C-alpha positions in Angstrom: -4.6 -15.0 30.2 -3.3 -13.2 27.1 -4.3 -9.5 27.1 -6.2 -8.3 24.1 -4.6 -5.8 21.8 -7.2 -3.2 22.6 -6.9 -3.6 26.4 -3.1 -3.4 26.0 -3.3 -0.2 24.0 -5.8 1.4 26.4 -3.8 0.5 29.5 -0.5 1.9 28.3 -2.0 4.7 26.2 -0.1 3.7 23.1 -0.9 3.1 19.4 -0.7 0.1 17.1 2.3 1.7 15.6 4.0 1.8 19.0 3.4 -1.9 19.5 4.7 -3.0 16.0 7.6 -0.6 15.5 9.8 -2.4 18.0 10.6 -5.2 15.4 10.4 -7.8 18.2 7.6 -9.6 16.4 3.8 -9.6 16.6 1.9 -8.9 19.8 1.5 -12.6 20.6 5.3 -12.9 20.7 5.5 -10.0 23.1 3.0 -11.8 25.3 5.0 -15.0 25.1 8.1 -13.2 26.2 6.2 -11.7 29.1 5.0 -15.1 30.2 1.3 -14.4 29.8 0.7 -16.5 26.7 1.8 -19.6 24.9 0.8 -20.1 21.3 2.2 -23.6 21.0 3.2 -22.5 17.5 6.6 -23.5 15.9 6.4 -20.6 13.4 9.3 -18.2 13.3 7.8 -15.0 14.7 10.7 -13.0 13.3 9.1 -13.4 9.9 6.2 -11.3 11.1 8.3 -8.5 12.7 7.5 -6.1 10.0 4.3 -7.6 8.7 2.0 -6.1 11.3 3.7 -2.7 10.9 2.7 -2.7 7.2 -0.8 -4.0 8.0 -1.3 -1.2 10.6 -0.8 1.3 7.8 -3.9 0.1 5.9 -7.0 2.3 6.2 -9.3 1.0 3.5 -12.7 0.0 4.9 -13.4 -2.2 1.9 -10.2 -4.2 2.1 -10.4 -4.5 5.9 -14.0 -5.7 5.8 -13.2 -8.3 3.1 -10.2 -9.7 4.9 -12.1 -9.9 8.2 -14.9 -11.9 6.3 -12.2 -14.2 4.9 -10.6 -14.8 8.2 -13.9 -15.4 9.9 -14.9 -17.8 7.1 -17.8 -16.0 5.5 -16.5 -15.4 2.0 -16.9 -18.0 -0.9 -16.5 -18.0 -3.9 -14.0 -15.3 -4.6 -14.1 -12.8 -7.5 -11.0 -11.5 -9.4 -11.0 -8.3 -7.4 -11.2 -10.3 -4.1 -8.4 -12.6 -5.2 -6.2 -9.4 -5.5 -7.3 -8.4 -2.0 -6.1 -11.8 -0.7 -2.8 -11.3 -2.4 -2.6 -7.8 -0.9 -2.8 -9.5 2.5 -0.2 -12.1 1.5 2.3 -9.6 0.3 1.8 -7.3 3.4 2.7 -10.3 5.5 5.5 -11.9 3.4 6.7 -8.9 1.4 9.3 -10.3 -1.0 8.1 -13.9 -1.2 5.6 -15.3 -3.7 2.9 -17.7 -2.7 4.3 -20.3 -5.1 7.7 -20.1 -3.4 6.0 -21.3 -0.3 4.1 -24.1 -2.0 0.9 -22.1 -2.3 -0.6 -22.2 -5.8 -3.9 -20.4 -5.4 -5.6 -17.8 -3.3 -7.5 -20.6 -1.5 -4.1 -22.1 -0.6 -3.0 -18.6 0.7 -6.2 -18.4 2.9 -5.7 -21.9 4.2 -2.1 -21.2 5.0 -2.9 -18.0 7.0 -5.7 -19.7 8.9 -3.5 -22.6 9.7 -1.2 -20.3 11.8 -3.7 -19.6 14.6 -1.9 -16.9 16.5 -1.3 -15.1 13.2 -5.0 -15.3 12.1 -6.2 -14.3 15.6 -3.9 -11.3 15.8 -4.9 -10.2 12.2 -8.6 -10.3 13.2 -7.9 -8.2 16.4 -5.6 -5.7 14.6 -8.0 -5.2 11.6 -11.0 -4.6 13.9 -9.0 -1.9 15.7 -7.9 -0.3 12.4 -11.5 -0.4 11.0 -12.8 1.4 14.1 -10.2 4.2 13.7 -11.3 5.1 10.1 -13.1 8.4 10.2 -13.2 9.4 6.5 -15.1 8.5 3.4 -13.1 6.9 0.6 -14.0 6.7 -3.1 -14.2 3.7 -5.5 -12.9 4.6 -9.0 -13.5 2.5 -12.1 -10.1 2.2 -13.9 -11.3 -0.4 -16.5 -9.9 -3.5 -14.8 -10.4 -5.2 -11.4 -8.8 -3.0 -8.7 -9.8 -2.9 -5.0 -7.8 0.3 -4.3 -9.9 3.3 -3.1 -9.0 6.9 -3.5 -8.0 8.6 -0.2 -6.7 5.4 1.3 -3.1 4.6 2.2 -1.3 1.5 1.1 2.3 0.2 1.3 3.7 -0.2 -2.2 3.5 -4.0 -2.3 -0.2 -3.9 -1.4 -0.7 -1.4 -4.3 1.0 -3.7 -6.8 -0.9 -6.7 -5.6 -4.2 -4.7 -5.7 -3.6 -3.7 -9.3 -3.0 -7.3 -10.3 0.7 -6.8 -11.0 1.9 -9.0 -8.2 0.4 -12.5 -8.7 0.6 -15.9 -7.1 3.9 -16.6 -8.8 5.5 -13.1 -9.6 6.5 -10.2 -7.5 9.2 -8.4 -9.4 10.1 -5.4 -7.2 9.4 -1.8 -8.4 12.8 0.0 -8.5 11.7 3.4 -9.8 8.9 5.9 -9.0 7.5 5.8 -12.6 6.2 2.4 -13.7 4.4 1.4 -16.9 2.0 -1.5 -16.3 2.0 -2.8 -19.9 -0.8 -5.3 -19.5 -3.2 -2.6 -18.4 -1.8 0.2 -20.4 -1.5 2.2 -17.2 1.3 4.5 -15.9 1.8 4.3 -12.1 3.5 7.3 -10.6 4.8 6.9 -7.0 5.6 10.4 -5.7 7.5 11.3 -2.6 7.1 15.1 -2.0 9.9 15.7 0.6 13.1 13.9 -0.4 16.2 13.4 1.7 19.7 12.9 0.3 19.9 9.9 2.7 17.5 8.0 0.4 17.7 9.7 -3.0 20.6 10.3 -5.3 21.1 13.7 -6.9 19.6 12.4 -10.2 16.4 11.3 -8.4 15.7 14.4 -6.2 12.7 15.2 -8.4 10.9 18.5 -8.0 7.4 17.2 -7.0 4.9 19.3 -5.2 1.2 20.0 -4.7 -0.2 23.1 -6.5 -3.7 22.8 -5.3 -6.3 20.2 -4.2 -6.5 19.0 -7.8 -3.1 19.9 -9.4 0.3 18.3 -8.9 3.6 19.3 -10.3 5.7 16.3 -11.2 9.2 15.8 -12.6 9.8 12.8 -14.8 12.8 10.6 -14.6 16.0 12.4 -15.7 16.3 10.3 -18.9 12.7 10.9 -20.1 12.7 13.2 -23.2 9.6 15.1 -24.3 9.7 13.5 -27.8 10.4 9.9 -26.5 7.8 7.2 -26.5 7.3 7.6 -22.8 7.1 11.4 -22.9 4.6 11.3 -25.7 2.5 8.7 -23.8 2.4 11.1 -20.8 1.3 14.0 -23.0 -1.2 12.2 -25.2 -2.5 9.5 -22.8 -6.1 10.6 -23.0 -6.0 10.5 -26.8 -4.3 7.1 -27.1 -6.4 5.4 -24.4 -3.8 4.9 -21.7 -4.2 6.2 -18.2 -2.2 7.6 -15.3 -2.6 6.7 -11.6 -1.0 8.7 -8.8 0.2 7.5 -5.4 1.7 10.2 -3.2 3.3 10.4 0.2 4.9 13.2 2.2 8.3 11.6 2.8 9.9 8.2 2.5 10.1 7.4 6.2 9.3 8.8 9.6 10.8 7.5 12.9 12.5 4.7 11.0 9.2 3.5 9.5 8.7 3.4 5.7 5.5 5.4 4.9 2.7 4.1 2.7 1.4 6.0 -0.3 -2.0 7.7 -0.5 -3.9 6.7 -3.7 -5.1 9.8 -5.5 -6.7 8.1 -8.4 -6.6 9.1 -12.1 -4.7 12.1 -13.3 -4.7 13.9 -16.7 -2.0 15.9 -18.4 -2.5 19.7 -18.2 0.8 21.1 -19.4 4.5 20.4 -19.5 7.9 22.1 -19.9 11.4 20.9 -20.5 12.9 17.5 -21.4 15.2 15.1 -19.5 13.5 15.6 -17.1 10.0 16.7 -18.2 8.1 19.0 -15.8 4.4 18.1 -15.9 1.3 19.4 -14.2 -1.3 16.7 -13.6 -5.0 17.3 -12.9 -6.7 14.8 -10.6 -10.2 13.6 -11.4 -10.9 13.5 -7.7 -10.0 16.5 -5.6 -7.8 15.8 -2.6 -9.6 16.0 0.7 -8.4 18.4 3.4 -7.5 15.4 5.5 -5.1 14.0 2.9 -3.7 17.5 2.1 -2.8 17.9 5.7 -1.3 14.4 5.8 0.8 15.1 2.7 2.1 18.3 4.3 3.0 16.4 7.5 0.5 18.2 9.6 
């Protein structure tokens, strides 16, 4: 009989990250290799080698609860925000593919596809229950003026963030190649900040000087080509006056133990002051103070 994920973790005193970091595939594949389970599935398990690693980084109660309801067949119909949560799941699993590229033209198609792969759906349910039970903090829902299931204080891989904001859709997932991104449709600047940078992953022109000042202030350095008097620079400075907004996503470092780290969503930020040009040095004030838990996480403690 196939062991459960929880019994396996308990017996060997390991974490979900330990199970999924080996890149050998999902837990059901490990059980098949050990001869204790046969899924009778023809699906290529290598396609899911990194999927569960990304999923194991999720710690949003709202998202996990919704996905569990979907997988257990208790959600219908689906709101716009919930559609984005389904797409978050899809992009966590398939990363660079769009649903349409796989012949899936709606979120209902996406749900049906995932449920049709029984070992995948079963392991998702088991994994998500374990993740939910590990969450020991209170997150915060923030109104940003458009449907968005992301909660302040929660961690998300970047593709889940872009799907959650509605940027990734059923037929589009143009990758984000820079840490500052303007979401034109929603008049929103998204800042993805890595506090500790390594020359292994960042060029000399992208070793930006970003750091926490306090539990509500962050020093951020713009892209090296951004001038104070440019359209982008002026939008940063006057965003409150012109009706645009700035959202911050922060992580301590790009990767740890070979695993790409997710970003912590810190919510809305407001311009306080700035110096210089190309790059600009800006101090942002967060609407929601950073919890001590997140502060320790961002310091690597």
